[in-house]
VMD Tcl script that builds the backbone (N, CA, C; Angstrom):
set m [mol new atoms 423]
animate dup $m
set s [atomselect $m all]
$s set {name element resname resid chain x y z} {
  {N N TRP 1 A -15.505 -6.404 38.006}
  {CA C TRP 1 A -15.571 -6.270 36.564}
  {C C TRP 1 A -15.562 -7.643 35.916}
  {N N SER 2 A -16.114 -7.722 34.740}
  {CA C SER 2 A -16.076 -8.980 33.988}
  {C C SER 2 A -14.648 -9.328 33.573}
  {N N THR 3 A -13.732 -8.378 33.689}
  {CA C THR 3 A -12.313 -8.616 33.366}
  {C C THR 3 A -11.595 -9.278 34.539}
  {N N GLY 4 A -12.237 -9.334 35.696}
  {CA C GLY 4 A -11.623 -9.928 36.871}
  {C C GLY 4 A -11.005 -8.913 37.813}
  {N N GLU 5 A -10.955 -7.667 37.386}
  {CA C GLU 5 A -10.351 -6.633 38.230}
  {C C GLU 5 A -11.370 -6.133 39.254}
  {N N SER 6 A -10.833 -5.597 40.368}
  {CA C SER 6 A -11.728 -5.096 41.422}
  {C C SER 6 A -11.479 -3.626 41.720}
  {N N LEU 7 A -10.974 -2.902 40.743}
  {CA C LEU 7 A -10.738 -1.463 40.881}
  {C C LEU 7 A -11.993 -0.699 40.476}
  {N N SER 8 A -12.030 0.585 40.824}
  {CA C SER 8 A -13.198 1.370 40.433}
  {C C SER 8 A -13.185 1.733 38.957}
  {N N ALA 9 A -12.018 1.657 38.314}
  {CA C ALA 9 A -11.903 1.949 36.881}
  {C C ALA 9 A -10.940 0.943 36.260}
  {N N VAL 10 A -11.238 0.541 35.048}
  {CA C VAL 10 A -10.352 -0.357 34.307}
  {C C VAL 10 A -10.075 0.248 32.941}
  {N N VAL 11 A -8.887 -0.026 32.422}
  {CA C VAL 11 A -8.527 0.395 31.074}
  {C C VAL 11 A -8.663 -0.823 30.180}
  {N N VAL 12 A -9.446 -0.689 29.105}
  {CA C VAL 12 A -9.652 -1.797 28.181}
  {C C VAL 12 A -9.227 -1.372 26.780}
  {N N SER 13 A -8.743 -2.321 26.021}
  {CA C SER 13 A -8.335 -2.066 24.644}
  {C C SER 13 A -8.651 -3.308 23.813}
  {N N PRO 14 A -9.930 -3.552 23.582}
  {CA C PRO 14 A -10.307 -4.783 22.875}
  {C C PRO 14 A -9.965 -4.724 21.387}
  {N N ALA 15 A -9.653 -5.886 20.821}
  {CA C ALA 15 A -9.373 -5.976 19.388}
  {C C ALA 15 A -10.667 -5.999 18.577}
  {N N SER 16 A -11.744 -6.390 19.204}
  {CA C SER 16 A -13.049 -6.418 18.546}
  {C C SER 16 A -14.095 -5.949 19.552}
  {N N THR 17 A -15.287 -5.700 19.069}
  {CA C THR 17 A -16.371 -5.216 19.926}
  {C C THR 17 A -16.582 -6.194 21.091}
  {N N THR 18 A -16.597 -5.632 22.316}
  {CA C THR 18 A -16.639 -6.469 23.521}
  {C C THR 18 A -17.569 -5.851 24.564}
  {N N ALA 19 A -18.302 -6.713 25.258}
  {CA C ALA 19 A -19.173 -6.268 26.352}
  {C C ALA 19 A -18.403 -6.374 27.672}
  {N N TYR 20 A -18.603 -5.381 28.539}
  {CA C TYR 20 A -17.991 -5.365 29.864}
  {C C TYR 20 A -19.080 -5.126 30.892}
  {N N SER 21 A -19.003 -5.856 32.009}
  {CA C SER 21 A -19.981 -5.641 33.064}
  {C C SER 21 A -19.260 -5.413 34.379}
  {N N VAL 22 A -19.959 -4.721 35.270}
  {CA C VAL 22 A -19.433 -4.459 36.603}
  {C C VAL 22 A -20.568 -4.696 37.599}
  {N N THR 23 A -20.207 -5.270 38.715}
  {CA C THR 23 A -21.166 -5.470 39.803}
  {C C THR 23 A -20.669 -4.679 41.000}
  {N N LEU 24 A -21.522 -3.811 41.530}
  {CA C LEU 24 A -21.180 -2.988 42.682}
  {C C LEU 24 A -21.970 -3.459 43.894}
  {N N THR 25 A -21.309 -3.419 45.030}
  {CA C THR 25 A -21.959 -3.799 46.294}
  {C C THR 25 A -21.744 -2.669 47.289}
  {N N ASN 26 A -22.848 -2.180 47.899}
  {CA C ASN 26 A -22.702 -1.099 48.874}
  {C C ASN 26 A -22.499 -1.659 50.280}
  {N N ALA 27 A -22.359 -0.781 51.250}
  {CA C ALA 27 A -22.088 -1.181 52.638}
  {C C ALA 27 A -23.216 -2.025 53.220}
  {N N SER 28 A -24.422 -1.903 52.706}
  {CA C SER 28 A -25.569 -2.676 53.205}
  {C C SER 28 A -25.657 -4.059 52.563}
  {N N GLY 29 A -24.765 -4.333 51.599}
  {CA C GLY 29 A -24.786 -5.620 50.928}
  {C C GLY 29 A -25.667 -5.671 49.699}
  {N N CYS 30 A -26.238 -4.532 49.323}
  {CA C CYS 30 A -27.072 -4.485 48.117}
  {C C CYS 30 A -26.159 -4.437 46.890}
  {N N THR 31 A -26.558 -5.100 45.814}
  {CA C THR 31 A -25.735 -5.134 44.602}
  {C C THR 31 A -26.505 -4.615 43.397}
  {N N SER 32 A -25.736 -4.156 42.444}
  {CA C SER 32 A -26.292 -3.711 41.159}
  {C C SER 32 A -25.270 -4.062 40.085}
  {N N THR 33 A -25.746 -4.581 38.969}
  {CA C THR 33 A -24.876 -4.947 37.855}
  {C C THR 33 A -25.326 -4.196 36.616}
  {N N THR 34 A -24.362 -3.732 35.862}
  {CA C THR 34 A -24.654 -3.084 34.580}
  {C C THR 34 A -23.620 -3.533 33.557}
  {N N THR 35 A -23.998 -3.461 32.294}
  {CA C THR 35 A -23.122 -3.898 31.203}
  {C C THR 35 A -23.080 -2.819 30.129}
  {N N VAL 36 A -21.893 -2.616 29.578}
  {CA C VAL 36 A -21.730 -1.709 28.431}
  {C C VAL 36 A -20.994 -2.467 27.341}
  {N N THR 37 A -21.155 -2.013 26.119}
  {CA C THR 37 A -20.443 -2.596 24.985}
  {C C THR 37 A -19.500 -1.549 24.420}
  {N N VAL 38 A -18.234 -1.908 24.324}
  {CA C VAL 38 A -17.239 -1.056 23.674}
  {C C VAL 38 A -17.147 -1.529 22.235}
  {N N THR 39 A -17.564 -0.650 21.318}
  {CA C THR 39 A -17.588 -0.988 19.897}
  {C C THR 39 A -16.269 -0.589 19.250}
  {N N VAL 40 A -15.626 -1.518 18.579}
  {CA C VAL 40 A -14.360 -1.263 17.890}
  {C C VAL 40 A -14.663 -1.013 16.418}
  {N N VAL 41 A -14.273 0.154 15.927}
  {CA C VAL 41 A -14.505 0.532 14.530}
  {C C VAL 41 A -13.163 0.554 13.790}
  {N N PRO 42 A -13.187 0.531 12.475}
  {CA C PRO 42 A -11.924 0.540 11.719}
  {C C PRO 42 A -11.101 1.799 12.006}
  {N N ALA 43 A -9.804 1.597 12.180}
  {CA C ALA 43 A -8.891 2.719 12.386}
  {C C ALA 43 A -8.695 3.473 11.071}
  {N N ALA 44 A -8.353 4.725 11.169}
  {CA C ALA 44 A -8.026 5.519 9.983}
  {C C ALA 44 A -6.580 5.223 9.588}
  {N N THR 45 A -6.302 5.267 8.295}
  {CA C THR 45 A -4.947 5.109 7.776}
  {C C THR 45 A -4.727 6.196 6.737}
  {N N ALA 46 A -3.902 7.155 7.060}
  {CA C ALA 46 A -3.656 8.275 6.147}
  {C C ALA 46 A -2.532 7.921 5.179}
  {N N THR 47 A -2.787 8.144 3.892}
  {CA C THR 47 A -1.745 7.973 2.879}
  {C C THR 47 A -1.799 9.145 1.913}
  {N N ILE 48 A -0.642 9.463 1.349}
  {CA C ILE 48 A -0.531 10.543 0.365}
  {C C ILE 48 A 0.097 9.963 -0.891}
  {N N GLY 49 A -0.574 10.151 -2.027}
  {CA C GLY 49 A -0.051 9.704 -3.308}
  {C C GLY 49 A 0.352 10.892 -4.158}
  {N N GLY 50 A 1.197 10.641 -5.130}
  {CA C GLY 50 A 1.624 11.698 -6.041}
  {C C GLY 50 A 3.116 11.625 -6.283}
  {N N SER 51 A 3.574 12.385 -7.243}
  {CA C SER 51 A 4.997 12.448 -7.548}
  {C C SER 51 A 5.702 13.266 -6.471}
  {N N LEU 52 A 6.731 12.683 -5.866}
  {CA C LEU 52 A 7.415 13.348 -4.762}
  {C C LEU 52 A 8.743 13.967 -5.177}
  {N N THR 53 A 9.050 13.917 -6.468}
  {CA C THR 53 A 10.253 14.566 -6.989}
  {C C THR 53 A 9.869 15.327 -8.244}
  {N N ILE 54 A 10.169 16.624 -8.257}
  {CA C ILE 54 A 9.825 17.466 -9.405}
  {C C ILE 54 A 11.030 18.311 -9.790}
  {N N CYS 55 A 10.944 18.889 -10.975}
  {CA C CYS 55 A 11.961 19.834 -11.437}
  {C C CYS 55 A 11.504 21.246 -11.089}
  {N N PRO 56 A 12.444 22.186 -11.007}
  {CA C PRO 56 A 12.064 23.573 -10.690}
  {C C PRO 56 A 10.998 24.083 -11.654}
  {N N GLY 57 A 10.000 24.774 -11.105}
  {CA C GLY 57 A 8.932 25.341 -11.911}
  {C C GLY 57 A 7.791 24.379 -12.180}
  {N N GLN 58 A 7.944 23.123 -11.843}
  {CA C GLN 58 A 6.872 22.150 -12.050}
  {C C GLN 58 A 5.974 22.076 -10.824}
  {N N SER 59 A 4.842 21.435 -11.006}
  {CA C SER 59 A 3.929 21.204 -9.893}
  {C C SER 59 A 3.648 19.710 -9.812}
  {N N THR 60 A 3.080 19.298 -8.693}
  {CA C THR 60 A 2.661 17.913 -8.514}
  {C C THR 60 A 1.342 17.914 -7.755}
  {N N THR 61 A 0.529 16.915 -8.009}
  {CA C THR 61 A -0.738 16.762 -7.299}
  {C C THR 61 A -0.556 15.730 -6.199}
  {N N LEU 62 A -0.813 16.137 -4.969}
  {CA C LEU 62 A -0.773 15.229 -3.828}
  {C C LEU 62 A -2.207 14.812 -3.515}
  {N N THR 63 A -2.439 13.512 -3.421}
  {CA C THR 63 A -3.782 12.981 -3.227}
  {C C THR 63 A -3.879 12.277 -1.876}
  {N N ALA 64 A -4.879 12.665 -1.095}
  {CA C ALA 64 A -5.108 12.077 0.232}
  {C C ALA 64 A -6.011 10.862 0.115}
  {N N GLN 65 A -5.709 9.851 0.919}
  {CA C GLN 65 A -6.559 8.667 0.987}
  {C C GLN 65 A -6.661 8.226 2.442}
  {N N GLY 66 A -7.719 7.485 2.746}
  {CA C GLY 66 A -7.862 6.910 4.069}
  {C C GLY 66 A -8.860 7.613 4.962}
  {N N GLY 67 A -9.596 8.563 4.430}
  {CA C GLY 67 A -10.557 9.264 5.268}
  {C C GLY 67 A -11.685 9.867 4.471}
  {N N THR 68 A -12.572 10.513 5.200}
  {CA C THR 68 A -13.689 11.209 4.573}
  {C C THR 68 A -13.541 12.718 4.723}
  {N N SER 69 A -12.674 13.152 5.628}
  {CA C SER 69 A -12.347 14.577 5.710}
  {C C SER 69 A -10.843 14.710 5.852}
  {N N PHE 70 A -10.324 15.827 5.338}
  {CA C PHE 70 A -8.886 15.987 5.194}
  {C C PHE 70 A -8.449 17.364 5.682}
  {N N SER 71 A -7.250 17.416 6.222}
  {CA C SER 71 A -6.664 18.686 6.642}
  {C C SER 71 A -5.177 18.666 6.300}
  {N N TRP 72 A -4.804 19.488 5.311}
  {CA C TRP 72 A -3.415 19.577 4.864}
  {C C TRP 72 A -2.697 20.688 5.619}
  {N N SER 73 A -1.383 20.585 5.683}
  {CA C SER 73 A -0.574 21.628 6.313}
  {C C SER 73 A -0.651 22.942 5.535}
  {N N THR 74 A -1.148 22.893 4.296}
  {CA C THR 74 A -1.325 24.108 3.494}
  {C C THR 74 A -2.594 24.863 3.882}
  {N N GLY 75 A -3.456 24.207 4.699}
  {CA C GLY 75 A -4.736 24.799 5.076}
  {C C GLY 75 A -5.893 24.275 4.253}
  {N N SER 76 A -5.602 23.510 3.206}
  {CA C SER 76 A -6.657 22.972 2.348}
  {C C SER 76 A -7.377 21.817 3.036}
  {N N SER 77 A -8.657 21.678 2.707}
  {CA C SER 77 A -9.437 20.539 3.198}
  {C C SER 77 A -9.907 19.664 2.032}
  {N N LEU 78 A -9.310 19.843 0.871}
  {CA C LEU 78 A -9.652 19.039 -0.299}
  {C C LEU 78 A -8.924 17.706 -0.255}
  {N N SER 79 A -9.406 16.719 -1.010}
  {CA C SER 79 A -8.738 15.419 -1.032}
  {C C SER 79 A -7.480 15.437 -1.892}
  {N N ALA 80 A -7.324 16.431 -2.751}
  {CA C ALA 80 A -6.123 16.550 -3.584}
  {C C ALA 80 A -5.700 18.009 -3.636}
  {N N ILE 81 A -4.398 18.226 -3.563}
  {CA C ILE 81 A -3.865 19.582 -3.662}
  {C C ILE 81 A -2.765 19.616 -4.712}
  {N N VAL 82 A -2.624 20.733 -5.385}
  {CA C VAL 82 A -1.549 20.940 -6.347}
  {C C VAL 82 A -0.526 21.847 -5.673}
  {N N VAL 83 A 0.724 21.389 -5.632}
  {CA C VAL 83 A 1.781 22.174 -4.996}
  {C C VAL 83 A 2.896 22.430 -5.995}
  {N N SER 84 A 3.517 23.589 -5.878}
  {CA C SER 84 A 4.634 23.987 -6.734}
  {C C SER 84 A 5.728 24.597 -5.868}
  {N N PRO 85 A 6.373 23.797 -5.041}
  {CA C PRO 85 A 7.374 24.375 -4.146}
  {C C PRO 85 A 8.616 24.841 -4.897}
  {N N ALA 86 A 9.200 25.927 -4.433}
  {CA C ALA 86 A 10.435 26.435 -5.034}
  {C C ALA 86 A 11.640 25.640 -4.542}
  {N N SER 87 A 11.497 25.018 -3.384}
  {CA C SER 87 A 12.558 24.181 -2.825}
  {C C SER 87 A 11.913 22.980 -2.150}
  {N N THR 88 A 12.714 22.024 -1.758}
  {CA C THR 88 A 12.208 20.817 -1.107}
  {C C THR 88 A 11.351 21.201 0.093}
  {N N THR 89 A 10.118 20.650 0.143}
  {CA C THR 89 A 9.129 21.056 1.145}
  {C C THR 89 A 8.374 19.840 1.671}
  {N N ALA 90 A 8.108 19.838 2.982}
  {CA C ALA 90 A 7.320 18.772 3.609}
  {C C ALA 90 A 5.854 19.196 3.667}
  {N N TYR 91 A 4.966 18.239 3.434}
  {CA C TYR 91 A 3.524 18.457 3.518}
  {C C TYR 91 A 2.937 17.396 4.454}
  {N N SER 92 A 2.114 17.828 5.398}
  {CA C SER 92 A 1.487 16.876 6.307}
  {C C SER 92 A -0.014 16.851 6.068}
  {N N LEU 93 A -0.603 15.726 6.438}
  {CA C LEU 93 A -2.017 15.472 6.196}
  {C C LEU 93 A -2.609 14.788 7.422}
  {N N THR 94 A -3.784 15.248 7.837}
  {CA C THR 94 A -4.565 14.571 8.867}
  {C C THR 94 A -5.890 14.184 8.245}
  {N N VAL 95 A -6.274 12.911 8.418}
  {CA C VAL 95 A -7.550 12.433 7.882}
  {C C VAL 95 A -8.428 11.964 9.032}
  {N N VAL 96 A -9.730 12.084 8.819}
  {CA C VAL 96 A -10.729 11.532 9.747}
  {C C VAL 96 A -11.603 10.604 8.918}
  {N N ASN 97 A -11.766 9.352 9.384}
  {CA C ASN 97 A -12.597 8.423 8.615}
  {C C ASN 97 A -14.055 8.519 9.061}
  {N N ALA 98 A -14.916 7.731 8.442}
  {CA C ALA 98 A -16.358 7.800 8.705}
  {C C ALA 98 A -16.707 7.474 10.154}
  {N N SER 99 A -15.838 6.742 10.836}
  {CA C SER 99 A -16.073 6.381 12.238}
  {C C SER 99 A -15.559 7.423 13.212}
  {N N GLY 100 A -14.903 8.468 12.684}
  {CA C GLY 100 A -14.363 9.514 13.546}
  {C C GLY 100 A -12.940 9.267 14.002}
  {N N CYS 101 A -12.307 8.210 13.493}
  {CA C CYS 101 A -10.915 7.923 13.856}
  {C C CYS 101 A -9.984 8.833 13.053}
  {N N VAL 102 A -8.877 9.216 13.683}
  {CA C VAL 102 A -7.954 10.197 13.108}
  {C C VAL 102 A -6.597 9.554 12.854}
  {N N ALA 103 A -5.963 9.912 11.736}
  {CA C ALA 103 A -4.604 9.467 11.431}
  {C C ALA 103 A -3.883 10.586 10.699}
  {N N SER 104 A -2.571 10.612 10.829}
  {CA C SER 104 A -1.755 11.642 10.181}
  {C C SER 104 A -0.556 11.010 9.492}
  {N N THR 105 A -0.073 11.700 8.474}
  {CA C THR 105 A 1.143 11.292 7.782}
  {C C THR 105 A 1.740 12.513 7.112}
  {N N SER 106 A 2.934 12.371 6.567}
  {CA C SER 106 A 3.548 13.478 5.837}
  {C C SER 106 A 4.453 12.934 4.744}
  {N N VAL 107 A 4.704 13.770 3.759}
  {CA C VAL 107 A 5.635 13.448 2.678}
  {C C VAL 107 A 6.489 14.674 2.417}
  {N N THR 108 A 7.603 14.445 1.753}
  {CA C THR 108 A 8.471 15.542 1.343}
  {C C THR 108 A 8.534 15.559 -0.176}
  {N N VAL 109 A 8.227 16.712 -0.762}
  {CA C VAL 109 A 8.359 16.893 -2.207}
  {C C VAL 109 A 9.733 17.506 -2.449}
  {N N SER 110 A 10.580 16.753 -3.136}
  {CA C SER 110 A 11.941 17.201 -3.425}
  {C C SER 110 A 11.979 17.926 -4.760}
  {N N VAL 111 A 12.684 19.034 -4.792}
  {CA C VAL 111 A 12.853 19.793 -6.028}
  {C C VAL 111 A 14.279 19.566 -6.512}
  {N N ASN 112 A 14.404 18.966 -7.695}
  {CA C ASN 112 A 15.722 18.687 -8.262}
  {C C ASN 112 A 16.473 19.973 -8.567}
  {N N ALA 113 A 17.780 19.852 -8.751}
  {CA C ALA 113 A 18.600 20.998 -9.130}
  {C C ALA 113 A 18.159 21.499 -10.507}
  {N N SER 114 A 18.221 22.790 -10.689}
  {CA C SER 114 A 17.805 23.359 -11.978}
  {C C SER 114 A 18.887 23.112 -13.026}
  {N N VAL 115 A 18.469 23.155 -14.261}
  {CA C VAL 115 A 19.382 23.002 -15.384}
  {C C VAL 115 A 19.070 24.105 -16.384}
  {N N VAL 116 A 20.105 24.672 -16.945}
  {CA C VAL 116 A 19.945 25.704 -17.971}
  {C C VAL 116 A 20.605 25.180 -19.234}
  {N N ALA 117 A 19.794 24.904 -20.241}
  {CA C ALA 117 A 20.321 24.360 -21.486}
  {C C ALA 117 A 20.966 25.461 -22.311}
  {N N GLY 118 A 22.064 25.098 -22.917}
  {CA C GLY 118 A 22.751 26.043 -23.788}
  {C C GLY 118 A 23.235 25.345 -25.052}
  {N N ILE 119 A 23.403 26.101 -26.115}
  {CA C ILE 119 A 23.951 25.571 -27.370}
  {C C ILE 119 A 25.038 26.526 -27.821}
  {N N SER 120 A 26.202 25.951 -28.134}
  {CA C SER 120 A 27.289 26.781 -28.659}
  {C C SER 120 A 27.727 26.217 -30.004}
  {N N GLY 121 A 28.383 27.037 -30.758}
  {CA C GLY 121 A 28.875 26.645 -32.088}
  {C C GLY 121 A 28.760 27.822 -33.037}
  {N N ASN 122 A 29.247 27.645 -34.233}
  {CA C ASN 122 A 29.169 28.687 -35.252}
  {C C ASN 122 A 27.735 28.718 -35.760}
  {N N LEU 123 A 27.023 29.801 -35.487}
  {CA C LEU 123 A 25.600 29.887 -35.824}
  {C C LEU 123 A 25.358 30.529 -37.179}
  {N N THR 124 A 26.413 30.943 -37.844}
  {CA C THR 124 A 26.276 31.489 -39.200}
  {C C THR 124 A 27.259 30.749 -40.089}
  {N N ILE 125 A 26.715 30.077 -41.103}
  {CA C ILE 125 A 27.585 29.326 -42.016}
  {C C ILE 125 A 27.183 29.621 -43.446}
  {N N CYS 126 A 28.091 29.347 -44.365}
  {CA C CYS 126 A 27.804 29.496 -45.790}
  {C C CYS 126 A 27.144 28.216 -46.293}
  {N N ARG 127 A 26.337 28.392 -47.359}
  {CA C ARG 127 A 25.665 27.244 -47.943}
  {C C ARG 127 A 26.719 26.198 -48.314}
  {N N GLY 128 A 26.405 24.934 -47.939}
  {CA C GLY 128 A 27.304 23.832 -48.253}
  {C C GLY 128 A 28.293 23.534 -47.134}
  {N N GLU 129 A 28.418 24.427 -46.161}
  {CA C GLU 129 A 29.327 24.174 -45.036}
  {C C GLU 129 A 28.565 23.485 -43.911}
  {N N ALA 130 A 29.295 22.994 -42.931}
  {CA C ALA 130 A 28.705 22.350 -41.764}
  {C C ALA 130 A 29.219 23.080 -40.512}
  {N N THR 131 A 28.491 22.919 -39.444}
  {CA C THR 131 A 28.930 23.473 -38.155}
  {C C THR 131 A 28.611 22.438 -37.070}
  {N N THR 132 A 29.354 22.481 -36.020}
  {CA C THR 132 A 29.103 21.592 -34.890}
  {C C THR 132 A 28.392 22.387 -33.814}
  {N N LEU 133 A 27.224 21.913 -33.419}
  {CA C LEU 133 A 26.470 22.544 -32.329}
  {C C LEU 133 A 26.682 21.668 -31.089}
  {N N THR 134 A 27.053 22.304 -29.995}
  {CA C THR 134 A 27.361 21.590 -28.760}
  {C C THR 134 A 26.394 22.003 -27.658}
  {N N ALA 135 A 25.739 20.997 -27.074}
  {CA C ALA 135 A 24.807 21.250 -25.977}
  {C C ALA 135 A 25.582 21.339 -24.666}
  {N N SER 136 A 25.109 22.211 -23.768}
  {CA C SER 136 A 25.742 22.345 -22.453}
  {C C SER 136 A 24.661 22.539 -21.403}
  {N N GLY 137 A 25.035 22.307 -20.163}
  {CA C GLY 137 A 24.101 22.559 -19.061}
  {C C GLY 137 A 23.665 21.317 -18.320}
  {N N ALA 138 A 23.802 20.140 -18.931}
  {CA C ALA 138 A 23.431 18.893 -18.262}
  {C C ALA 138 A 24.284 17.773 -18.824}
  {N N PRO 139 A 24.489 16.707 -18.060}
  {CA C PRO 139 A 25.352 15.623 -18.539}
  {C C PRO 139 A 24.725 14.768 -19.643}
  {N N THR 140 A 23.389 14.820 -19.815}
  {CA C THR 140 A 22.764 14.016 -20.872}
  {C C THR 140 A 21.924 14.907 -21.766}
  {N N VAL 141 A 21.808 14.497 -23.010}
  {CA C VAL 141 A 21.028 15.237 -23.994}
  {C C VAL 141 A 19.829 14.426 -24.407}
}
mol reanalyze $m
mol bondsrecalc $m
mol representation Tube
mol addrep $m
């Protein structure tokens, strides 16, 4: 082999496109040489964008990047999906780029604790009087 090895098979992992040749010799001393080129193409890099924390009842759009075809754990093959999980949920994505390289990633969409707003106070007053209305259900107003 052009790599210096004398095995019948070699494992190569070039960083860039590289030519490899092998010379074979039979028992009669006849030789034959051939060369192949291993072409290195860009690797796929899967990324997911979008808001990863939502409140109960809300939705978020998860956007896939890094490929030309997409496969979500939801079964969708679109580049963007809208999800409305009732509880914290993981979503995975597999992308294939134009060169046929595959990459996967996942994200978790967290659903915050629910809040129920309330107002208390005297809701019936006479003209000229005042009442105090008090909000409840969350630490900030």
